[in-house]
C-alpha positions as CSV (number, residue, x, y, z in Angstrom):
1,M,0.0,0.0,0.0
2,R,2.8,2.4,0.8
3,K,3.8,2.3,-2.9
4,L,0.5,1.3,-4.6
5,L,-1.5,4.3,-3.4
6,L,0.9,7.1,-4.5
7,A,-1.2,8.8,-7.1
8,S,0.6,11.4,-9.3
9,A,3.1,10.7,-12.0
10,A,5.9,11.9,-9.7
11,T,4.7,9.7,-6.9
12,L,4.6,6.8,-9.3
13,L,8.4,7.7,-9.8
14,A,8.7,7.6,-6.0
15,A,7.0,4.2,-5.7
16,G,9.2,2.5,-8.3
17,A,6.3,1.8,-10.6
18,A,7.3,0.4,-13.9
19,F,10.7,-0.5,-12.6
20,A,11.2,2.9,-11.2
21,Q,10.9,4.5,-14.6
22,P,8.6,7.6,-14.4
23,A,5.4,7.9,-16.5
24,Q,4.7,11.1,-18.5
25,P,4.4,13.9,-16.0
26,V,1.1,15.7,-15.5
27,A,3.0,19.0,-15.9
28,A,3.4,20.3,-19.5
29,P,6.6,22.1,-20.4
30,G,6.9,25.4,-18.7
31,S,4.2,24.6,-16.1
32,V,3.8,23.5,-12.4
33,V,0.9,21.2,-11.2
34,V,0.3,21.2,-7.4
35,H,-1.6,18.2,-6.0
36,L,-3.0,16.9,-2.7
37,N,-3.8,13.3,-3.1
38,G,-4.6,11.0,-0.3
39,Y,-6.7,8.1,1.0
40,F,-8.7,7.0,4.0
41,Q,-9.2,3.3,5.0
42,F,-11.6,2.0,7.6
43,G,-12.9,-1.4,8.6
44,F,-14.0,-4.0,11.3
45,G,-12.3,-7.2,12.2
46,A,-12.2,-10.1,14.6
47,Y,-9.0,-11.6,15.9
48,G,-7.7,-14.5,18.0
49,A,-4.4,-15.7,19.5
50,T,-2.8,-18.4,21.6
51,N,0.3,-18.7,23.7
52,M,0.7,-14.9,24.2
53,G,2.7,-15.3,27.4
54,S,2.6,-12.5,30.0
55,D,1.3,-10.0,27.4
56,A,-2.3,-11.0,27.9
57,Q,-2.3,-12.1,31.5
58,G,-4.7,-10.2,33.7
59,Y,-6.7,-8.6,30.8
60,K,-10.0,-9.5,29.3
61,L,-9.7,-8.4,25.6
62,N,-12.4,-7.6,23.0
63,S,-11.8,-9.8,20.1
64,V,-13.7,-7.4,17.7
65,S,-12.2,-4.1,16.9
66,T,-11.9,-1.4,14.2
67,F,-8.9,-0.3,12.2
68,G,-8.1,2.5,9.9
69,D,-5.5,4.9,8.4
70,F,-5.5,8.4,6.8
71,R,-2.8,9.8,4.6
72,L,-2.1,12.9,2.7
73,L,0.2,13.0,-0.3
74,P,0.9,16.7,-1.1
75,G,3.5,17.9,-3.6
76,F,4.0,19.4,-7.1
77,D,5.3,18.1,-10.5
78,A,6.8,20.5,-13.0
79,Q,8.7,20.6,-16.2
80,T,10.9,23.3,-17.6
81,L,10.7,24.6,-21.2
82,N,13.8,22.6,-22.1
83,G,12.3,19.3,-20.9
84,I,13.7,18.9,-17.4
85,W,11.3,17.2,-15.0
86,Y,11.4,18.1,-11.2
87,G,9.1,18.2,-8.2
88,V,8.7,17.6,-4.5
89,Q,6.6,14.8,-2.8
90,F,5.6,14.3,0.8
91,E,3.7,11.7,2.7
92,L,1.8,12.6,5.8
93,R,0.3,10.0,8.1
94,T,-1.8,9.8,11.3
95,T,0.3,8.8,14.4
96,T,-0.3,5.9,16.6
97,S,-1.0,6.3,20.3
98,N,-1.8,4.4,23.6
99,A,-5.2,2.7,23.8
100,G,-7.8,4.6,25.8
101,V,-10.7,7.1,25.6
102,R,-10.6,9.4,22.7
103,A,-8.9,12.6,23.7
104,N,-10.6,16.0,23.6
105,P,-8.6,19.0,22.1
106,S,-7.4,20.2,25.5
107,D,-6.0,16.8,26.5
108,T,-2.2,16.9,26.9
109,G,-1.8,13.2,27.6
110,T,-1.1,10.4,25.1
111,N,-4.3,8.2,25.1
112,G,-6.3,8.8,22.0
113,V,-4.2,11.6,20.7
114,G,-4.1,12.0,17.0
115,S,-1.8,14.1,14.7
116,L,0.0,14.0,11.4
117,Y,3.7,13.5,10.8
118,I,5.9,13.3,7.8
119,R,6.9,9.8,6.7
120,R,8.5,10.6,3.3
121,G,9.7,14.0,2.0
122,Y,11.9,14.4,-1.0
123,G,12.6,16.2,-4.3
124,Y,13.5,14.8,-7.7
125,I,15.0,16.2,-10.9
126,G,16.0,14.6,-14.2
127,T,14.8,13.5,-17.6
128,P,13.8,10.2,-19.2
129,N,16.9,10.1,-21.4
130,Y,19.4,10.7,-18.5
131,G,17.7,9.3,-15.5
132,F,16.4,10.9,-12.3
133,V,18.0,11.9,-9.0
134,R,15.9,12.0,-5.9
135,F,17.1,13.5,-2.6
136,G,15.6,13.6,0.9
137,D,13.7,11.0,3.1
138,T,12.8,8.5,0.3
139,D,12.9,4.9,-0.8
140,S,16.1,3.6,-2.4
141,A,17.2,0.8,-4.7
142,F,16.5,-2.1,-2.4
143,T,12.8,-1.1,-2.2
144,L,12.2,0.6,-5.5
145,S,13.2,-2.3,-7.7
146,Q,11.6,-5.0,-5.6
147,V,9.4,-7.4,-7.6
148,G,7.7,-10.7,-6.7
149,V,6.1,-9.4,-3.5
150,I,2.3,-9.4,-4.4
151,E,0.3,-6.9,-2.3
152,N,-2.4,-5.7,-4.6
153,F,-5.3,-7.5,-2.8
154,G,-7.2,-7.2,0.4
155,D,-6.1,-3.9,2.2
156,G,-3.2,-3.7,-0.2
157,A,-0.5,-4.4,2.4
158,Q,-1.3,-7.6,4.4
159,F,1.4,-8.2,7.0
160,N,3.1,-4.9,5.8
161,A,0.3,-2.6,6.8
162,D,0.3,0.5,8.9
163,G,-3.3,1.0,10.0
164,G,-4.8,-2.1,8.3
165,P,-6.2,-5.3,9.9
166,Y,-2.6,-6.4,10.7
167,I,-2.5,-3.9,13.6
168,M,-5.1,-6.0,15.5
169,L,-2.8,-8.9,15.8
170,P,-1.6,-9.0,19.5
171,S,1.9,-10.0,18.5
172,I,3.3,-8.5,15.3
173,P,5.2,-11.0,13.1
174,G,8.4,-9.8,11.5
175,Q,8.4,-8.3,8.0
176,F,11.8,-7.8,6.7
177,V,10.9,-10.0,3.7
178,Y,8.6,-7.1,2.5
179,A,11.7,-4.8,2.2
180,D,9.8,-1.4,2.3
181,S,10.6,-1.0,6.1
182,S,10.2,2.5,7.6
183,H,13.8,2.0,9.0
184,L,15.0,2.2,5.3
185,Y,12.8,4.9,3.7
186,T,12.5,7.5,6.5
187,T,16.2,8.4,6.4
188,S,17.8,11.1,4.2
189,K,19.7,9.9,1.1
190,I,20.5,10.6,-2.5
191,V,19.3,8.1,-5.2
192,Y,20.0,7.8,-8.9
193,E,17.7,5.9,-11.2
194,T,19.1,5.2,-14.7
195,P,17.0,5.4,-17.9
196,A,15.7,2.2,-19.3
197,V,18.0,0.6,-22.0
198,G,16.7,-1.9,-24.6
199,V,18.4,-5.3,-24.1
200,L,17.3,-8.6,-25.7
201,G,13.8,-7.4,-26.5
202,G,13.2,-6.0,-23.1
203,E,14.4,-3.1,-20.8
204,L,17.3,-3.1,-18.4
205,S,17.6,-0.4,-15.7
206,G,19.4,0.2,-12.4
207,I,19.2,2.2,-9.2
208,I,21.9,3.2,-6.7
209,G,21.5,5.1,-3.4
210,F,23.8,6.5,-0.7
211,E,22.8,7.4,2.9
212,P,25.7,8.9,5.0
213,S,23.7,8.4,8.3
214,S,20.4,7.2,9.5
215,N,19.1,10.7,10.3
216,G,16.1,12.2,8.5
217,L,15.2,15.8,7.7
218,K,16.1,18.2,10.6
219,E,17.2,15.2,12.8
220,G,20.5,14.7,14.7
221,Q,21.4,18.2,15.6
222,D,19.1,19.2,18.4
223,S,19.1,17.7,21.9
224,T,22.0,15.3,21.4
225,G,24.3,18.0,20.0
226,S,26.7,17.6,17.0
227,A,28.9,15.0,18.8
228,L,26.1,12.5,18.9
229,G,24.2,13.9,15.9
230,S,24.8,13.5,12.2
231,A,28.6,12.9,12.7
232,A,28.2,10.5,15.6
233,T,31.1,8.0,16.1
234,S,29.6,6.0,19.0
235,I,26.3,4.2,19.7
236,A,24.3,6.3,22.2
237,G,22.6,3.9,24.6
238,G,23.7,0.8,22.7
239,S,21.1,1.2,19.8
240,N,21.5,-1.3,17.0
241,G,19.5,0.8,14.5
242,R,21.8,3.8,13.8
243,R,23.7,3.4,10.6
244,R,26.5,5.1,8.6
245,N,27.6,4.9,5.0
246,T,24.7,2.8,3.8
247,L,24.8,1.9,0.1
248,D,22.3,-0.1,-1.9
249,A,22.0,-0.9,-5.6
250,S,19.8,-3.0,-7.9
251,V,19.5,-4.1,-11.5
252,S,16.0,-4.8,-13.0
253,Y,14.9,-6.4,-16.3
254,S,11.5,-6.5,-17.9
255,N,10.1,-7.9,-21.1
256,V,7.0,-9.3,-22.7
257,V,7.0,-12.7,-24.3
258,D,3.9,-14.3,-25.8
259,A,1.6,-11.9,-23.8
260,F,3.5,-12.8,-20.6
261,A,4.7,-9.6,-18.9
262,N,7.9,-10.6,-17.0
263,K,10.0,-8.8,-14.4
264,V,13.1,-9.8,-12.5
265,S,15.3,-7.9,-10.1
266,I,18.3,-8.3,-7.8
267,G,19.6,-6.0,-5.2
268,F,22.1,-5.6,-2.3
269,L,22.2,-3.4,0.7
270,H,25.2,-2.6,2.9
271,G,25.5,-0.5,6.0
272,A,27.8,-0.1,8.9
273,P,26.9,0.2,12.6
274,L,28.2,2.9,14.7
275,S,31.0,1.7,16.8
276,S,31.4,1.8,20.6
277,T,34.3,3.9,21.9
278,N,34.4,2.0,25.2
279,G,33.9,-1.5,23.8
280,S,30.5,-1.9,25.5
281,Y,27.4,-2.7,23.5
282,G,25.0,-3.8,26.2
283,A,23.4,-7.1,27.2
284,G,21.8,-7.6,23.7
285,A,25.0,-7.7,21.8
286,P,27.9,-8.4,24.2
287,Y,30.4,-8.9,21.4
288,G,29.2,-6.1,19.1
289,Y,27.3,-5.9,15.9
290,D,27.9,-7.2,12.4
291,E,27.6,-4.9,9.5
292,L,24.3,-4.9,7.5
293,N,24.8,-7.1,4.4
294,V,21.5,-8.1,2.7
295,F,20.7,-9.6,-0.8
296,E,17.4,-9.8,-2.5
297,A,16.1,-11.5,-5.7
298,G,12.6,-11.5,-7.1
299,A,10.6,-12.4,-10.2
300,Q,7.0,-12.2,-11.3
301,T,5.0,-12.6,-14.4
302,T,1.4,-11.4,-15.5
303,Y,-0.8,-13.0,-18.1
304,A,-4.5,-12.4,-18.7
305,G,-5.0,-10.8,-15.4
306,L,-3.1,-13.3,-13.3
307,T,0.1,-12.3,-11.6
308,V,2.4,-14.8,-9.9
309,G,5.6,-13.8,-8.1
310,A,8.3,-14.8,-5.6
311,N,11.0,-12.9,-3.7
312,I,13.9,-14.0,-1.4
313,K,16.0,-12.0,1.1
314,G,18.8,-12.9,3.4
315,G,22.0,-11.9,5.0
316,Q,23.3,-10.1,8.2
317,L,20.3,-8.3,9.6
318,E,17.7,-8.4,12.3
319,D,14.0,-7.9,11.6
320,G,13.3,-4.2,10.6
321,Y,16.8,-4.0,9.0
322,Y,18.6,-3.5,12.3
323,F,22.1,-4.8,13.0
324,K,22.4,-8.3,14.3
325,P,24.7,-9.1,17.3
326,K,28.0,-10.8,16.4
327,G,27.5,-14.6,16.9
328,A,23.8,-14.6,16.1
329,R,22.5,-16.3,12.9
330,N,21.9,-14.7,9.6
331,A,18.3,-14.0,8.5
332,L,16.6,-15.6,5.6
333,G,13.2,-15.2,4.3
334,Y,11.0,-15.8,1.2
335,I,7.5,-14.8,0.0
336,V,5.3,-16.3,-2.7
337,G,2.0,-14.9,-3.9
338,A,-0.5,-14.5,-6.7
339,S,-3.4,-12.3,-7.6
340,Y,-6.1,-12.4,-10.3
341,N,-7.9,-9.3,-11.7
342,M,-11.3,-9.6,-13.3
343,G,-12.7,-6.1,-14.1
344,P,-13.7,-4.6,-10.7
345,Y,-12.8,-7.9,-8.8
346,T,-9.4,-8.9,-7.5
347,L,-8.5,-12.1,-5.7
348,G,-5.1,-12.8,-4.1
349,A,-3.1,-14.9,-1.7
350,S,0.4,-15.0,-0.4
351,Y,2.6,-16.9,2.0
352,F,5.9,-15.9,3.7
353,N,8.5,-17.7,5.8
354,Q,11.4,-16.2,7.5
355,Q,14.1,-17.0,10.1
356,S,16.1,-14.6,12.2
357,S,17.9,-14.6,15.5
358,G,14.9,-12.9,17.2
359,A,15.3,-12.7,21.1
360,Y,18.6,-14.9,21.1
361,V,21.5,-13.3,22.9
362,P,24.9,-14.8,22.0
363,G,26.8,-16.3,24.9
364,K,23.6,-16.8,26.9
365,T,21.5,-19.9,27.3
366,G,17.7,-20.3,27.6
367,T,16.5,-19.1,24.2
368,A,16.8,-21.0,20.9
369,R,19.1,-19.5,18.3
370,T,16.4,-19.2,15.7
371,L,13.0,-17.3,15.5
372,N,10.8,-18.9,12.9
373,E,7.9,-16.8,11.5
374,N,5.4,-17.4,8.8
375,G,2.1,-15.9,7.6
376,V,-0.7,-16.5,5.2
377,A,-2.7,-13.7,3.6
378,V,-5.9,-14.2,1.5
379,G,-8.1,-11.3,0.3
380,A,-10.7,-10.2,-2.2
381,N,-11.6,-6.7,-3.6
382,Y,-14.5,-5.0,-5.3
383,Q,-13.9,-1.7,-7.0
384,L,-17.2,0.2,-7.0
385,A,-15.6,3.1,-8.8
386,K,-12.0,4.3,-9.3
387,P,-11.8,6.1,-5.9
388,I,-14.0,3.6,-3.9
389,G,-13.1,0.1,-3.1
390,F,-14.3,-2.6,-0.6
391,F,-12.2,-5.6,0.6
392,I,-12.3,-8.7,2.8
393,Q,-9.1,-10.1,4.2
394,Y,-7.8,-13.0,6.3
395,L,-4.4,-13.2,7.9
396,Y,-2.8,-16.1,9.8
397,G,0.6,-15.8,11.5
398,Q,2.9,-17.9,13.6
399,Q,6.0,-17.1,15.7
400,H,8.1,-19.9,17.2
401,Q,11.3,-19.5,19.3
402,P,11.6,-22.0,22.2
403,T,12.7,-20.3,25.5
404,N,12.6,-21.0,29.2
405,V,12.3,-17.3,30.0
406,S,9.3,-16.8,32.3
407,G,6.2,-15.1,30.6
408,A,7.9,-15.1,27.2
409,R,6.0,-15.7,23.8
410,S,7.6,-18.9,22.5
411,N,5.0,-20.2,20.1
412,V,2.4,-17.7,19.1
413,H,-0.5,-18.5,16.8
414,E,-2.8,-15.6,15.6
415,Q,-5.3,-14.8,13.1
416,V,-7.7,-12.0,12.0
417,I,-10.5,-11.6,9.5
418,A,-11.7,-8.2,8.4
419,V,-13.8,-6.2,6.0
420,G,-13.2,-2.6,5.1
421,T,-13.3,0.2,2.5
422,T,-10.7,2.4,1.0
423,L,-11.5,5.9,-0.4
424,K,-8.8,7.6,-2.6
425,W,-8.5,11.0,-4.1
């Protein structure tokens, strides 16, 4: 959904549609077009879970709940008289907050508070013949070129949602197999997307991105000061999420053979953790962190409304594209899926399986070395009109990591079924 619902030509460029090659801009030469796209999603669902450990003890939960999300996509697209395309795109979302009674305007607490915040914000400039450069808080090669992850059914995101039925699951399964993680696209970087080149009857293109630090816009220079800001040389508080010198690249190829529209892509992501000046990394990584080295490969084909795809990812990472402790296992995950479109109707299903180190701490006993996670998503859609859609979706997830830690969640099973509507403009 994060990519599929970006509406303008430049936001299609942002989303990596058509292998990150932009469509004809809405702005004619010498003009600027300002837009305020967005969407609202709302629905009801029922969920259930087993083996929740200490999380659910002492509480009587309601198994029926609502879900929803609201986003604004403001920006502009423009073209100079000599054919240079440029623009700015932003994505604003509603925040999450603690459960509780809906807050009134004078409430200064956190229960029920709603507000908007910037999730993506970037500019772009370029031409179809020479490629495009984007700069700011944006997706990069590892996400933009991804293929084989089929999400165009149900709520449009399944286990990758932010506001969909997925949020009702009491224990959230990992989702690094989806790639478009906020830990990757909310940071400031510069990205170059090459023009498509004709090769063997198809089109070949590439993307490369560089991120000097894991800061976003106006981040890293305030309360922590410059020593622990954008030029930080040590991990403040032992965090395993702050990166430096992150580089990712991808190569994609697409063609059409006998009415089969085929796409394949490979990508690689590398990032270095901030080092510790005193040799201490905390209890979660007693020996330090490995660098972030992750590969991906995907393929999909479409014929007569049917799309089938698969994608695999693996390497040195924790879920959420965090650094894994030295001595912990590498992660590996795959996802397979299909969708079928018949006019206003869409049917789809997918399955993912991934393994990572999870709660395992190297050098300590009591927790198994591997966290196994898998999930099934099934959904159907009816498009009443272009801006109005209805959906039904079922999700089943499992997390399994044997442990003798009291109250821990060692074998969680959970599921949710939901119906909802999505309005776009």
